[in-house]
N, C-alpha and C positions, 0 to 999 in steps of 0.2 A: 777244291772250291771250283764251282761251275762258272761259266763265262759271264753271268748276270752278277755274280758276287765281285768277281774281279773288275767288271765295269764300275760298279759302285765305289769301290775302294779307289779306282784311278780317278773318279770324278772327285772325290773327297780329297785326294792327294793333290790334284790339281789345284782346287780352291785354297788349300793350305798354302801351296807354294806361291800362288798369286797374292795371298794376303800377306805373305812375308816379304813382298816386294820384288820377287824374282820376275825379271821380263816374260811376257806372256810366251813368247817364242820357245824360251828354255824350259818353260813349264810343260808346254806341249811335248817337247823333246824328251824330257826326263820321265815324264809320265808313260809316254809312248814307248819309250826304250825299256823300262822296267816292266810294263805290261807284256811286251813282246817276249822277253826273257822268261817270264812266268809262264806264258802260253806255249811258246815254242822252243825255247832254249836260247843259248848265249849266241851261237853261230848264226842261226836265220836273223837274230836280231841285229848282231854286228853287220850282216850282209844288206839288210834293208836300210840301216842307218848310213851305210856309205853310197847306196844306190839311189834313195829317195831324194835327197837333196840336190844329187847332180841331175836327175831326171826332171826335177822341177825347174832348173835353170838353163839346162841344155837346150834351150831353143833359138832357132836362127833368127826367128822374129825379134827377140830381146835385143839383139845389137841395134836395132833402131832407136832404142831409148838413148845411149850415150850419143849417137848420131844428132839427134834432135836436140840433146842437151848442148852438144857442141855448136850446133847451129845457133842457138839462142846465145851461147857465149860470144861468138863472132858477132852477132847482132848488137849485143850489149856493148862490146869494145868498139864497134864502129860508130857509136852515136846514134843509133836509130832511135833509141828511147827519147833521147833529147830532142830530135828533130820531129818526132811524133807529137810530143808535148807542145813544142814551139808552134808547130802548124795548127793544133787544135785550139791553143791558146789565143792565138791571133784572130781566129775565126769565132770564137765563142766568148771572148772576154767581156763583151758588152751586155751579155745576158745575165739575169741573176744567177748568182752562183757559177759564173762562166768558167773560172779557173778549176772548180770542182767538176764541172761537166767536161772541161779539156782534159782533165786527169783521166775521168771515166773512158773518154773516147780513145785516149792514148794506151790505157790499160787494154782495152779490147783489141787494138790493133797490135800492141806488142804481145799479146798472148798468142797471136797467130805466128810469131817467130820463136817463142821460146817452149810453150806447152808446160809450163811450171808456174803455179800459182805463187809459190815463194819468191821466185825471180822476178815475176811481174810486180808484186807488191813491194818488194825490197828496192828495185829500180825506180818505179814511180814515186815512191816515197821519198827517195833522195833527190829526184827531180823536181817534184811538184809540191811537196810539203814545205820547202822554204818560201816558195811564192805565195802559198795560202797563208803562211803565217805573217808575211810581210803585210799583205792586204787585210789583216785581222780576220780571217774566216773563224768561225767557230771550231775549236779543236776537235769536237765530237763529229761535225760534218766532214773535216779534212781527214782525219783518221779512218772514219767510217767509209768514206768514198775510196781511200787508198785499198782497205781491206776488201772491200765488196769487188772493186775492179780487179784486184790481184786474184781473187777467187774465179774470175773468168778464165784463168790459165788452164784449169783442169777440164774445161768444157770445150772452149774454141780449138779447133785442130791447128796444129799437131799436138795432141795431149798424150803426155806419157803414160797417164792413168788409162786411157783408152787402149793403149797397147797392152798393158798388164790384163786388162779386163778381157780383151779379145782373146789373149792366149788362155786364160783360165776357162772362158765360156766357149772357146772354139768358134769365135765369131769373126768374120771379116774386118780386119782393123780399118781398111778403107771405108767400109760402110759405117763403122762406129764414128769415124772422122766426119763423114758427111752428115750423120745424124746429129752430131753435136754442133755443127755450125749454126743452124736456124736457131735452136734454144739459146745458144750464147749471145747471138745478136738481139733476140727478144729480151733476154734478161738485161743486156746493156741498154736497150732503149728504154725499159722499165725504170732503170736505175737513173736515166737522165730525167724522165718525166718526173720522177720523186725529188730529185735535186732541184729542179726548176720549181716545183710547187712549193717545197720548203722554203727556199730563198725568196720567192714571190710573197709568200705569207709573212715571212720574217726576214726582211732584207739584211739584218745585222748578221745573220748567219753566214751569209755570202755576198759581200758587197760587190757592185759592178766595178770591173776593171777599166783601164784604159782603152781608147779606140785606136785601130790601126788603119792605115789607108788601104784601099783595094790592092794596090800595087805590092805592099809588104804581104798582104794575105795570099795572093796568088803566088808570089815568090816563095813563101814558106812551104808551098804544096810540093816544090821540087825536093824537098827532103824526104819525102815519103815513098818515092819511086821504088827504092830497094825493097821496102817491106811489101809493097803491092806485088812486085815481080816475083818475089820470093815466095809469097802466099799463092798465087796464082799457078806458078810452075809446080809447087810441091803438091798442093791439094788437087788442082787440075789433073795432073798426071796421074795421082791415085783414082781419081773419080773416073777418068777415062780409061784407066787399066794400063797405061804405057809402062809403070813399074810398080813394084811391090812396095810395101811400108820400109823395109830396110834400104831399097834403093832409094826411096824418097828422102830418107834421112841423109843418105850420103850426098845426093844431089842438093839437098837444102843446106847442108854443112858446107859444100864446096861454094854454092851461090853466095851464102853469108860470108864466107872468107874473101870471094872476090869483091863483094860490096865494101867490106871492111878495108880492103887495098885501095879500092876507088875512092873511098870517102876519107882517106887518112888526112889528118889534120897537121899543119906545121906548127911549130913550137910558139910562133908569135900568136897564133889563136889560142893556145892554151894559157899563155900569159894574161889574155884579156879576160878568161873566165875563171882564172885561178890567181887573183890578186894576192898581194902580201905573203907570198911563199907558203901557200897553204895547199893542202891536198884536196883536189876535187874527187867526190866518191863515185861518179859514174862517167866521167870523161873517158875517152878511148884510152889515153895513156894512164890508166888508173895506177895510183901508187907511185907515180913519178913526182919527186919533189922539184919544184921550180927554184 
């Protein structure tokens, strides 16, 4: 059988395996391995089966992914997400849909610390959704805001998806990070305009919240200094060329760890935010029963 006939059989076998519900990765591996055995023999196929997966992941740049994930975890445990939402809430609460806009701003800022859409959406959902539910926001607006804001995590650097894309396309990861910054900010601004317009036309979707004095507003900004410093150091260092992406991940993880230590919260503060012996979903001592 010629190579063209083997190719048609391989495509048909792949489609059959996919329709049977086998994960696509295993469909590719099974069909490719069987095709190599048919064309080249067993031993060359076994050699490629052991060599190809290793060469695909044996990249020094990939170590930046767990480091940025670790940086996001430290930022999460230090309460940065809560501080970001608190600051945005106090400044935006008097606007139509102010809590939803505060959620979008907090998602945008927290994305700069995590690089993950799932982490941003899950964290901000636990922080902001109860407040929007308390103020009787439209469930569609509340959940849509959290989902859209979380999606910014793969666009605003440091993005783990950009690292994988840079390795596959052999493009500078630093350039991809810088390229994703402006589109992420513009998309966030468009979301803010959309939320404001929807709530202005239909005030029931996002009622106006309470007003805060200027002293509390400026005081709330002190909680975002850690995120700003972390973002400027990591992205600024990449842009200037002081360090590589893997080194940026290391510095970011260490900086987030230092912020987590500096922002450690005493047990008395936990008792104020976790009354009635409940578990708080996002506070620094996550999973600690009071």
